[in-house]
C-alpha positions in Angstrom: 87.7 50.3 152.5 89.7 52.3 154.7 89.7 51.8 158.6 90.5 54.7 161.0 93.1 53.9 163.9 93.2 55.8 167.1 96.2 56.0 169.0 96.0 55.5 172.8 98.9 57.6 174.5 98.8 58.6 178.1 98.6 62.2 178.8 101.7 62.7 180.4 103.7 61.7 177.2 102.1 64.5 175.2 102.7 67.3 177.4 105.4 68.7 175.2 102.8 69.2 172.4 100.1 71.2 174.5 99.6 74.7 173.2 99.1 77.9 175.7 98.8 80.6 172.8 95.4 80.1 171.5 93.9 83.4 169.9 90.5 84.5 170.4 89.9 84.3 166.8 90.7 80.8 166.4 88.7 79.7 169.5 85.6 81.7 167.9 86.3 79.9 164.5 85.8 76.5 166.5 82.2 77.9 167.1 81.4 78.3 163.7 82.5 75.1 162.5 80.3 72.3 161.5 78.8 70.2 164.4 80.4 66.9 162.8 83.7 68.5 162.0 84.0 69.8 165.4 82.9 66.5 167.4 85.4 64.4 164.9 88.5 66.6 165.9 87.7 66.4 169.6 86.7 63.0 169.9 89.7 61.7 167.8 92.1 64.1 170.1 90.5 62.7 173.2 91.2 59.3 172.3 95.1 60.4 172.0 94.9 61.3 175.7 92.3 59.1 177.4 90.3 55.8 177.4 87.1 57.2 175.6 85.4 54.8 177.6 86.3 56.0 181.0 85.0 58.2 183.4 86.4 60.0 186.4 83.8 60.3 189.0 83.6 62.9 191.9 81.3 63.5 194.6 80.5 67.1 195.8 79.3 68.1 199.3 78.5 71.4 200.8 80.1 71.3 204.4 79.0 75.0 205.1 75.7 76.1 203.3 74.5 79.5 202.7 74.8 83.0 203.9 77.7 84.0 201.6 78.2 87.7 201.6 78.8 87.7 198.0 76.4 88.7 195.2 77.2 86.3 192.5 74.0 86.3 190.1 73.7 82.7 189.8 74.2 81.6 193.3 71.5 80.4 195.8 73.7 80.4 198.6 74.3 84.4 198.7 72.8 86.0 201.5 71.8 88.9 199.0 69.4 86.7 197.1 66.0 85.5 198.4 66.1 82.0 197.6 65.1 79.1 199.8 68.6 78.2 200.7 69.2 79.2 204.4 72.5 79.6 206.4 73.6 76.5 208.1 76.4 75.8 210.5 79.7 74.0 209.1 79.4 70.2 209.1 81.4 68.2 211.6 84.5 65.9 210.6 82.5 62.9 211.4 79.8 64.0 209.3 82.0 64.7 206.3 84.0 61.5 206.7 80.4 59.7 206.5 79.6 61.1 203.2 83.1 60.4 201.7 82.6 56.8 203.0 79.4 56.5 201.2 80.7 58.2 198.1 83.6 55.7 197.7 81.1 52.8 198.4 79.1 54.2 195.2 81.9 54.4 193.1 83.5 58.4 193.4 87.5 58.4 193.5 87.5 62.0 194.2 85.7 63.5 197.0 84.9 67.6 196.8 84.0 69.9 199.6 82.6 73.3 198.9 82.0 76.2 201.5 79.9 79.4 201.0 82.5 81.6 201.9 84.0 84.8 200.2 87.2 83.8 202.0 87.9 81.1 204.7 89.2 82.5 208.2 92.5 80.6 209.5 90.4 78.6 211.9 88.0 77.6 209.1 90.9 76.4 207.0 92.2 74.2 210.1 88.8 72.3 210.3 89.1 71.6 206.6 92.5 70.1 206.9 91.1 67.9 209.7 88.7 66.8 206.8 91.0 66.4 204.3 93.3 64.1 206.3 90.6 61.7 207.3 89.4 61.6 203.6 92.9 61.0 202.5 92.9 58.1 204.9 89.8 56.4 203.0 92.0 56.3 199.9 90.1 59.0 197.8 91.6 62.1 196.3 90.5 65.4 197.7 89.1 68.7 196.5 87.9 71.9 198.2 86.2 75.0 197.0 86.4 77.4 200.0 86.7 80.8 198.1 89.7 83.3 198.0 92.8 82.0 199.7 95.8 83.4 200.7 99.3 82.1 199.8 99.9 80.7 203.2 96.5 78.8 203.5 97.1 77.4 200.1 100.7 76.1 201.3 98.8 74.9 204.4 95.9 73.0 202.3 98.9 71.3 200.2 100.8 70.3 203.4 97.5 68.5 204.8 97.3 66.4 201.4 94.7 68.3 199.6 95.0 67.2 195.7 92.8 69.8 193.9 91.4 73.1 194.5 88.5 74.5 192.6 88.0 78.2 191.8 86.2 79.0 188.4 86.6 81.7 186.4 82.9 81.6 185.6 82.9 83.7 182.3 85.3 86.1 180.4 86.7 89.1 182.2 84.5 91.5 180.5 81.2 89.7 181.5 82.3 89.0 184.8 81.2 92.3 186.0 77.8 91.7 184.9 77.5 88.6 187.0 79.3 89.6 190.3 80.0 93.4 191.9 81.1 92.3 195.3 84.7 90.9 194.3 86.4 91.4 190.7 88.2 88.9 188.4 91.5 89.6 189.2 90.5 88.3 192.9 89.9 85.1 191.3 93.1 85.1 189.1 95.2 85.7 192.5 93.8 82.6 194.3 94.4 80.4 191.4 98.0 81.8 191.3 98.4 81.1 194.7 97.1 77.4 194.2 99.6 76.8 191.4 102.5 78.1 193.5 101.3 75.9 196.5 101.9 72.9 194.2 98.0 71.9 194.4 96.3 70.7 191.2 94.0 73.0 189.6 90.1 72.6 188.9 89.1 75.6 187.0 86.3 76.0 184.4 83.0 78.2 184.2 79.4 78.6 184.0 77.5 78.6 180.3 74.3 80.0 179.6 74.3 82.9 181.9 73.6 85.3 178.9 77.1 85.6 177.8 77.9 85.9 174.0 79.9 83.1 172.1 82.8 85.6 172.4 82.5 85.7 176.2 82.8 81.7 176.0 85.8 81.9 173.8 87.4 84.5 176.2 86.9 82.3 179.2 88.4 79.1 177.4 91.4 81.3 176.2 92.0 82.1 179.5 92.3 78.6 180.7 94.0 77.2 177.8 96.8 80.0 178.0 97.6 79.5 181.5 101.4 78.3 181.7 100.1 75.1 183.0 96.3 73.9 181.7 94.2 73.2 184.8 93.9 69.5 185.6 90.1 69.5 185.5 88.1 72.0 183.7 84.5 71.6 185.0 81.9 73.1 182.4 78.8 74.2 184.1 75.4 74.6 182.4 73.4 77.4 184.5 70.6 76.5 186.7 68.0 79.0 186.9 67.3 79.2 190.9 64.3 81.4 191.7 65.3 84.2 193.8 68.5 84.9 191.9 69.0 87.4 189.2 69.7 84.9 186.7 66.3 82.9 186.8 64.7 84.5 183.9 67.6 84.3 181.6 67.0 82.8 178.1 67.9 79.1 178.3 70.9 78.1 176.3 70.8 76.0 173.1 72.1 72.5 174.2 74.1 72.2 171.2 76.3 75.3 172.2 77.0 73.6 175.6 78.1 70.6 173.5 80.3 72.8 171.4 81.8 74.2 174.5 82.6 70.9 175.6 84.3 69.8 172.3 86.2 73.2 172.4 87.7 72.7 175.7 88.6 69.1 174.9 90.6 70.5 171.8 92.3 73.4 173.7 93.1 71.4 176.7 93.5 67.7 175.7 95.4 66.4 178.6 92.8 67.9 181.2 89.8 66.1 182.6 86.6 68.1 181.0 84.0 67.8 183.4 80.1 67.7 183.4 79.1 69.8 186.5 75.9 71.6 187.3 73.1 71.5 185.3 73.3 67.7 184.3 69.8 67.3 186.0 68.5 69.3 183.0 70.1 67.5 180.5 69.0 64.4 178.3 70.5 61.2 178.2 71.2 61.8 174.6 72.8 65.1 175.4 75.0 63.7 177.9 76.1 60.9 175.4 77.2 64.0 172.8 78.9 65.6 175.6 80.9 62.3 176.5 81.4 62.0 172.6 82.9 65.6 172.5 85.5 64.9 175.2 83.9 64.9 178.5 85.5 62.3 180.7 84.6 63.6 184.2 81.5 64.4 186.1 79.8 65.1 189.4 78.2 61.8 190.9 75.7 61.9 193.6 72.1 63.3 194.3 73.2 66.7 195.2 75.7 69.6 194.0 75.9 71.7 197.0 72.2 72.9 197.2 71.2 71.7 193.5 69.8 68.4 192.2 72.0 66.0 190.3 70.8 62.9 188.9 70.9 60.1 191.1 73.5 57.4 191.2 71.1 54.7 190.0 70.3 56.7 186.9 73.8 57.3 186.3 75.0 53.9 186.4 72.0 52.6 184.1 73.2 55.2 181.4 76.9 54.5 181.9 75.5 50.6 181.1 73.7 51.8 178.4 76.7 53.7 176.8 79.5 51.2 177.7 81.2 53.5 180.2 83.1 52.4 183.2 84.2 54.5 186.2 88.3 55.3 186.4 89.8 53.0 188.7 
């Protein structure tokens, strides 16, 4: 009986084989493939770039909650929606460092800070820089999601030691107009360009289940995969239907469609970390296990994701043990 042997090559050794010319038709064809075939290809490719039993763990903290002027239809922090999230003042450096210390004790290797701003003011960036420097001193990787940046702000964040900047595409350019009206897709692309120019690693993905079509999901993945350099981290979020937001009544997504999207992201961007992000609290252990097999190898770890629930660390550790998964060192 023949056995299948998977190679274990480091991601950096394969960069010259990465594609940046995917067509929409090719990606849509993945959505039509039998699930077993799709998962086999994604998992086989995943093993060529990563240890399949290791996860990168990140913790996300809201350092400035609520009161955002934007009207993103999925967001509980928009001042334009009637949700239970109230505007709060920005956390102090000491408060953030205390939470980062706890995250490290619980096994996180990256600490992410999110702020509900359309775009930070220069004085806001200065305060975040203090936080970045303090968290770096703890030995953690740092990530921030602060809204739209100027090139000079991106350069300042890089100089302070910021490792990653998160700014998601959310969805396709065409469907984006349905989700947000207070800024446009080009604004997001501009910030991504500034982040790359400043030399910061990119954390960029999208939200699945907002009523978009498979073609929209394919277009979003195409935009990510055809960037001159793939995002180092690709978060795939499952919509959380929050009361008071325009998307609270959207039809729930078929879980297998989410798993397919994870698998396709792995095939298109094999050297990137693909992260299970928002919506994990709604996923069964079995669904998460399928996502890990499909190529997800990063997740947000901790009881809260900005303002929404996330599985607690005790439950996550129990799941990791059942599946034989271990945190990345």
